[in-house]
KEVEXTOR-74384 format. One record per atom (N, C-alpha, C): residue in three letters; x, y, z. Coordinates in steps of 0.05 Angstrom, whole numbers, plus 5000, padded with zeros to 4 digits. Atoms other than C-alpha are relative to their C-alpha. Layout:
<vexvos>
ALAXYZ;...
</vexvos>
This chain:
<vexvos>
MET498049814991;MET242950463124;MET498950294997;GLU500949735004;GLU239851083093;GLU497850085019;ALA502249944982;ALA233551043135;ALA501050055028;TRP498949964973;TRP237550973200;TRP501550265001;GLU498449755000;GLU242451533182;GLU498250254998;ALA501849775003;ALA236551993164;ALA498050015023;ALA502050024978;ALA232751793228;ALA497250004989;ASP502650025014;ASP226951633181;ASP498549765011;VAL501450224985;VAL222551223228;VAL497949874982;GLU502150125017;GLU216951133177;GLU501349824978;ARG498750175019;ARG221850863126;ARG501049745014;MET499250234985;MET224650403179;MET497649815004;ARG502450174997;ARG217550153192;ARG499549834975;SER500550155024;SER217049943119;SER502049784995;LEU497950205004;LEU223349533124;LEU499849765020;LEU500350204979;LEU221149123185;LEU497749824995;THR502350185000;THR216848503189;THR498250075023;GLU501949964978;GLU210748523234;GLU501149895026;GLU499050144976;GLU214348043282;GLU502850105008;CYS497249914995;CYS220948433282;CYS500550035030;ALA499149964973;ALA224848443347;ALA502650165000;LEU497549854996;LEU230348913371;LEU501149915027;VAL498750104976;VAL235048603422;VAL502750125003;MET497549874994;MET241148893456;MET501549855022;PRO498550144979;PRO245248363492;PRO502450155009;PRO501050174978;PRO247348343547;PRO497750135015;TRP502249874986;TRP241748833567;TRP497549834997;ALA502550164999;ALA235048523585;ALA497950134982;GLU502049875017;GLU231349033542;GLU499649854974;TRP500850155024;TRP227648703485;TRP497550134989;PHE502349885012;PHE222849033437;PHE498949804980;ASP501250215015;ASP218148523407;ASP497750104984;GLY502149915018;GLY213948693346;GLY500850274988;ARG499449765015;ARG214549233294;ARG499150265015;ASP501049774986;ASP210349723334;ASP501750075024;ALA498349954977;ALA214649653396;ALA502750114992;VAL497449905010;VAL221049743356;VAL499750294990;ILE500449735011;ILE218250353320;ILE499550205022;GLU500549814978;GLU215950663385;GLU502650065014;PHE497449964986;PHE222950573416;PHE502050174983;LEU497949885016;LEU227250823358;LEU500250305003;PRO499649714997;PRO225651573362;PRO500550095028;ARG499349944972;ARG226451553438;ARG502849925006;GLY497350114995;GLY233051183433;GLY502050094978;PRO497849945019;PRO238051143376;PRO499250204978;LEU500749825022;LEU234051543325;LEU498850265010;LYS500849744990;LYS232852153369;LYS500950214980;PRO499149785018;PRO232952783326;PRO502650135010;GLY497549874993;GLY239753103325;GLY502349825006;LEU497850194996;LEU243852463336;LEU501049904973;PRO499050085027;PRO248052393273;PRO501349725001;TRP498950275003;TRP249751683250;TRP501349964973;LYS498850105025;LYS254251383198;LYS500249705003;LEU500050294999;LEU253350643182;LEU501649904976;MET498450135021;MET257950193142;MET499249714999;PRO500850285003;PRO255849523114;PRO502349815006;THR498050214995;THR259448903138;THR498449745004;ARG501450264995;ARG257648173156;ARG501049905027;ALA499450124974;ALA257447813223;ALA498749735001;SER501050284999;SER256747063229;SER498349934976;GLY501350065026;GLY254647033156;GLY497550164995;GLN502449845003;GLN249047543166;GLN500850294993;PRO499449725005;PRO248548253140;PRO500250155027;ALA499649844976;ALA250948753192;ALA500850284992;LEU499249725005;LEU252249493199;LEU501750095023;ALA498249874980;ALA258049823235;ALA498850275005;CYS501349754993;CYS255250423272;CYS502050205012;TYR498449784990;TYR258751083284;TYR498250235007;ARG501549764992;ARG255951683321;ARG501750254996;GLY498649755004;GLY257852393303;GLY500750145026;ASP499149864976;ASP261952763354;ASP502250194994;ASP498049805003;ASP265653423346;ASP501949964977;GLY498450025024;GLY268053333275;GLY501049724994;SER499150275006;SER269252583279;SER497649805003;TRP501950234996;TRP265351923275;TRP501349825020;GLN499050174979;GLN266251513338;GLN498549734999;ALA501250275000;ALA265050753338;ALA498049985023;GLU502150054980;GLU258650563374;GLU499549705003;GLY500650294998;GLY257649823357;GLY499349894973;ILE500850155024;ILE254849323308;ILE497149935002;LEU502750095003;LEU247749203285;LEU500149754982;VAL500150255016;VAL246748483261;VAL497049974992;LEU502850025010;LEU240548393217;LEU499449714993;THR501150265008;THR236547753210;THR497750074981;LEU501949935020;LEU232547793146;LEU497949774996;SER502150205006;SER225947443129;SER500449894972;ALA499850125027;ALA225047013067;ALA499450214979;GLY500749785019;GLY222047643034;GLY502050225000;GLY497949805000;GLY228248053050;GLY499650245019;ARG500449794980;ARG225248493105;ARG501549925026;ILE498550044975;ILE228548573173;ILE498249865021;ASP501550164981;ASP226048043222;ASP501150045029;GLU498849954974;GLU230948193279;GLU502450194997;ILE497749834998;ILE235948733297;ILE501449935026;THR498550064976;THR241248503346;THR502250215002;THR498249784996;THR245149093373;THR502249935020;PHE497850044982;PHE252049003403;PHE501450275003;ARG499049734995;ARG253849673434;ARG502849985013;ASP497250034991;ASP261349553440;ASP501850114979;PRO498349885020;PRO265950023402;PRO502549834994;GLY497650175004;GLY271649523412;GLY499649784980;LEU500550215020;LEU268349043363;LEU500850084972;LEU499549915028;LEU269549473301;LEU502749924989;PRO497450095011;PRO277049323294;PRO500049714992;SER500250285008;SER275248583292;SER498849964972;PHE501250015027;PHE271448743228;PHE501750154980;GLY498249855018;GLY277349123199;GLY499250294997;LEU501049725001;LEU274049793214;LEU501250165022;PRO498849834979;PRO276850393252;PRO498150065022;ARG501749914977;ARG274350623320;ARG499250294996;GLU500649725004;GLU274351343295;GLU500650074971;MET499649895027;MET273751703228;MET499450294999;ASN500649715004;ASN273852423205;ASN497250024989;ARG502849975010;ARG266752683192;ARG499950054970;ASP500049965029;ASP268852843121;ASP500249744984;GLU499750265014;GLU269852103105;GLU497349874995;
</vexvos>
C-alpha cells in the first residue's frame, strides 16, 4: 500500500516476483514479467502527481486493495486490486478491476473526504 500510494516504483519492484503479471479484465492489456509491470506503472497508475489512497480488504479469499484517487478534496473510488502472492509472500499477480461500483460490495464508500 505504501509503495503504491508513494508512487515508489523501485519499492514496488522489490515486492514483485520475476514472473509477476498485471492484468486488467476485461481489457486485453496484460503485462507479463516484473520488468514489463515496472515499465508500465509510471506511465499508467503511478504517474507522478496522481494521488492514491488504498485500503486493505479481501476478495475471493485473497488479499486485495480498494483504490481511491484524489480529486478536489475528496477520494473517489477507482476499483479493486486483487493480489496473488507467491509462497515467499511476494506479489505474483495483480488483477485490477477498474470499477468504482465494486467498492460498496466490500462495505467501502465510493467517496471519502481527503482528510480521512
